[in-house]
N, C-alpha and C positions, 0 to 999 in steps of 0.2 A: 249739464253741459252745456256751454263755449255759446250765450246769448249773443256776444259779442257782431261777430257781421252780417246778425238776424237784425239788430238795429243798427248797422251801418246803413247795411241795404235795405230796410223799411225807410231810413230819413234820408236817402238818395233818391230811392225809385221819382216819386215826382221830380229829377233834375236826371234822367235820364236817357229820358229824348233828346234834351238838351245837350246830353254827351256825345249824343252818337251823334249827334249833327255837328257838336262843335271835328272831331275825332277822325272826321267823311270830310271835313272838310281843312284840317290839319296832313290829309293823304294824300290826302287832292296836290293841295300844296305842295308837300313835301316833293313827289316825285314831279311836277311841271321842274318846280325850283330844282331838281337834282346835284343839277352842273354849280352847285352854290356850300354841296354842303363837304367842311369842312374833313378828306375821310377819305378811303379811299374808295368805290366802290362797291364790293363789296359787304364793306358795313351798310353804309348807304341805303343798304335794299339788304339786309339783314336789320334793320329802326325802321325800313316802308314797311318790315313785315310785323315784327314784331305793333307800331299800331294799328294793323290790318286784323291782329287775331287779334288786342283790347279792345275792335267793334265789334268783330261777333262776340267776347264774352259778355259784353255790356248787352246786346241784340239779347243775346243768350240770357241773362239771367232778369229782362226786362221782358220776355215776355210764363219764364214762370214763375215770378210777381204775379206777373198779374195773372196765369194761371192760380196760384198761389191768393189769390185776395177771390176773385172767382172759389173758391169752395168753401173758403169763408161764413161763417151764417150771417144773416145781416147787421145783429146784434152784434159777434165782432168784429168786420171789416168796420165799425162805426166808433169801438176805443181804437184798435188797429188807425184810423184819419185821423183819432181828434191828438195822438199824443206825438202818432209820428208825421203827418200833413197841415198842420196844423187847420184841419177842419170837423163839423157837426163840431156838436154838441156834450159829446164821448157818456153821455148817458150817465149825469152824474146828478142826479136829484136829489128829494129828499128824502125820498123811499129808498135811497140808496145808497145803506150807510158805508162810509169809508171804505172801509177793512174789507167786506165785501166786492167795492167797486174795483179796489188796487189786485184784487181775487184776482174777478174776472181778466181784468184788464191784462192782467201776467198768463191766467189759461189763454187767452186768443192767442199771447207773446208765443206760449213754448207752442200751440197748434201749428203754428201761421213755420214755427221754427221745424215741425214735422216735416209737412207739406214745403218743405226747401231740401229737403232730405229726400224725399221721396227723386224729384224731378234730378236729381244730383247737387242739388246744393249743400256744401256741408263742410264747415268749416276751412280743413283743405281743399276744400272745389277754392274755398272763397279766394284763398294766399297763393296757389295753384295756377288762378285765371289774372289775379292781381300782380298780384305779393311785387312783383316790383312794374308797374304800377305807381310811380309819387302818390296822388291825390285822391285814390282808395284805402290806399299804404296810411298816409297823416291820420285819413279817416278810419278808417280801426279804428291808429292808435290813442283817436280826439273823442272816442266815443267809450272805448278802455280805460276815461284817464280818467274821459265826469262818471261812469257808475264805478270806478270801485273809492271816489276820492266820496260820493253819495253812496256806497259801501262805512263806509271813516264813519260820515258823518252820523251813524243812523246807531251806529253801534258805540258810536261817542252819548246821545241820544241814550241808547238804552239804559246804556249806565248810569249817566245820569236821571234819568230817573230811576233807576232803584235807591240811590242814593236819596233823593226828594221820597221815597215811597217809606222805605223807612225813616226818616229823619222828620213825617208825618204817623210814625206807629206801627204804621205795612199801609197803609190804605193810601192809596192812587186814581185823582178820578180822572175816566178816558177823556181820552184831549182827543175828542174830534173834532181843532179850529189845526190840528196837523196836515189836513189834505182842500183847508183852501190858503195854507198859504203856499202848498208844492202849485196850487194851484197859480198864484199869484207869482211866483217865480221861475216856475215856466218861460213863461215867453223868452226871458234870460238866458235859459241854460243851453234854447236851443239855437241859438243865435250865439251862442261860445257853439258850442258843437257844428253852426251848420259854416260858421267864418273858416278851420278848416280848410272847407270847398272851394274853389273860386277857378268851375271850368274857365275860363276866356283869357287866364292868367296861369289856368293848367299845363296846357297843350304848345307844344309847337308850332301849330297855324293860330299865327297872329288875330290871322283875316276877321275881319267884322266879318266879313259880303258873306252869299252866297244863304243856302235857300235853306229854310228852319225843316223846311218840310222830309217828314221821316219814310226810308227804302226799309223799309221793313213792315209789315203788316200789325198794329198795335193790337 
C-alpha cells in the first residue's frame, strides 16, 4: 500500500483549519469581486464552484483525520504526533531500542492508513478531491520525493554496511547511533517538506483579513 498520501495528510493536518479559513476568504472575495474575473460568466462560476468543492473536501478530510486519531491508542498518537506534528516526546527512551521504535512508528502509520481508508480516504480519493488543487498536489509530490530519496539512501547504507562487513571478516556491530543521527536531521527534513506548502500565497484570495474561526464542528 502506498502511504505517501497518508503522510501528506498527517503533515498537513495541523494546518487544515487555517487552509479552510483561507479558502473561505478566497471564495467570498471571488464572489464579491466576480466582475474582475478575466473570462466569461460561466468560467467564473465554474472557478468559484471548484473552490467551494475544495473547501468542502478539506473540511471532510479534517473530520476524517480527527476521527482516525481518536481511534488510535495513546501510544500510537504519541508516535504520530512526534513525527508529523512536532509534538510530544516520541516515546524513544533507553528502554526502547531504535529498531523497535521505528517498527512501532510504522505500525501506527499503517493503522492510521487503514482507518482513513475505512472513512473513504484512499489514495484515489485523495487525488479525486485534491488532484487539481495545486498546493495539495505539490505537497504530495514533495513527500513522495523525500521518501524515495530516503529509500535510496537506506539501500546505499545497507550496501555499504555489507561491504564493510565482508572487509572485517563478516561481522559488523549494530549501528545504534543511526536513530540519533536521524533525529538530528529530522527537523531539517520536515522544514524542506513543509516549505512546499504556503497557504497564504497559494490561494486566489490573497487578503489577510477575515475571521479565523472555523465554520465547521471541530
